[in-house]
Each structure stands twice: as C-alpha cells, then as structure tokens.
N, C-alpha and C positions, 0 to 999 in steps of 0.2 A: 388053443384059444385064438379065435380070430377077432381082431379089433375093427370096429367101425369108427373112424376118426371124424369127429364133428367139425363143422365149418369154422369154428373159432380156433382151430389148430391148423398148422401148416399141412397142406396136401403132401409135402415131401416126407412126413412122418411115416406114412404107410410103406414107402420104399426103403427108408432108412432102417425100419424095424423088421423087414421081411425075414431076416435070418433067425430071429427069435419069436416072432409072431407071424408065421407064414399065412398067406391068403388074407391078410388085413388090407383094408381099403379105406379111402377117404370118401366122404359123401360126395365130393366133387366128381370122383371117378364114375359115380352111378347117377349123376344128375340130380342129387338131392341137396346141393349146397344152399339153396334158398328155400328149402321145404320147411314146413312147420315141424316142431319138435315131435309131435305125435306121429307124423309120417316117418320120420327117422326112427322113432321108437318101434313102430310096427315093422319096418324093414329089418331092423336088427332082430326083433323077436322071430319073425318068419324065417330068417336066413341064418340064425344061430350066431349072431355077432354079440360082442360086448361093446357097448358104447363108451368111447373115450371123449371127454368134453371138458370145457371150462365152465359150462353152463349149469347153474344150480337148479334150473327149472326141471331137470330130469329127476331130481329128488322128489318133487311134488308129483310128477307123473307116476313115478314108481310107487309112491305111497297110495295113490289112487288105483292104479292098475295092477300092482304087484309085478313080479318078475317071472320069467325072463322078459326082456333082456336084463342083464346086470349092467351097472353103470360105474365107470371109473371117472371120478372128477379130479382134474388136475388143479390143485389149490395153489398155484403159483401165479404171481402177477405177470405183467408183460416181461417176457424173457425170450432169449433165442431158442429156436427149435432144437438146437443141440442139447440144451438144458432139459427140455421136456423128454427128448429121446433118452438121455442119460438116466433120468428119473424112472422111466418105464423099463429100462434095462436093469438098473440096480434093484428095483422092486419086483422083478419078475417072479421070484419065489413066493412073495407075498400075494401077488396077483393070481398065481396058480392056486394057492390055498383058497383064496377068495372065490375063484372060479369053480372050484370043486365043492365048496360049501353050499349045500342045497338051500340053506336059509339066508345066505348073504345076498343082498340086492344092490348095495351101494358102498363104495369105498372112496375115500379121498386121499390122494397122495400129495405130499409136500416135500 
C-alpha cells in the first residue's frame, strides 16, 4: 500500500514511514502541494495511491466519484508529526484490511 500524503500533513511523513509504507510520497515531492483536491484525487487514482489527509473534502469527492482512490482521514487536531506517524504505524493492520476491502472507500483514524 502506497500512501500519497496531502499538503495538510508534514512532508517528512513519507520518509518516516518508508519502512512500513514503501514508495509513499508527499504531494510536495511531485509538485502538487498547491493543487486542487480533484487533481490530487486523480493523481492518486491513476498511480495507485491511498490518499492520507486531514481534509474532509475528500469524503465529498469520494461520494461523487467513487473509488479508487481510497482515503485515510487523520481525525486528530494540531499535533506533532510523530503522533500522526505513530497512529499510522499502530493502525497498519486496520489500514491493510481497509485497503484490501473492495467496498471500503474512506476511513478515519483517531
């Protein structure tokens, strides 16, 4: 499972999580940090990424367009990047089940 980390999360997450989410990238690394959510959505869909974001707008996009891509929403307020990384590490098994579920489109982690 490859993660596409949205602009509202730290670019360092991609490198911090490479050991368990290889080939994950941040939108900054591909020049999409200021792109519209639909552009990010299409990039993730076309390239086989799961979007990780704090943005609830992707739920609306997913309801309209369906999946892929799948979306992981981080439901934490302002917190250190280490807390977000720990959450994604601790929830890895849950995320893998979500990823493999052909009907699942959106999950929120807290």
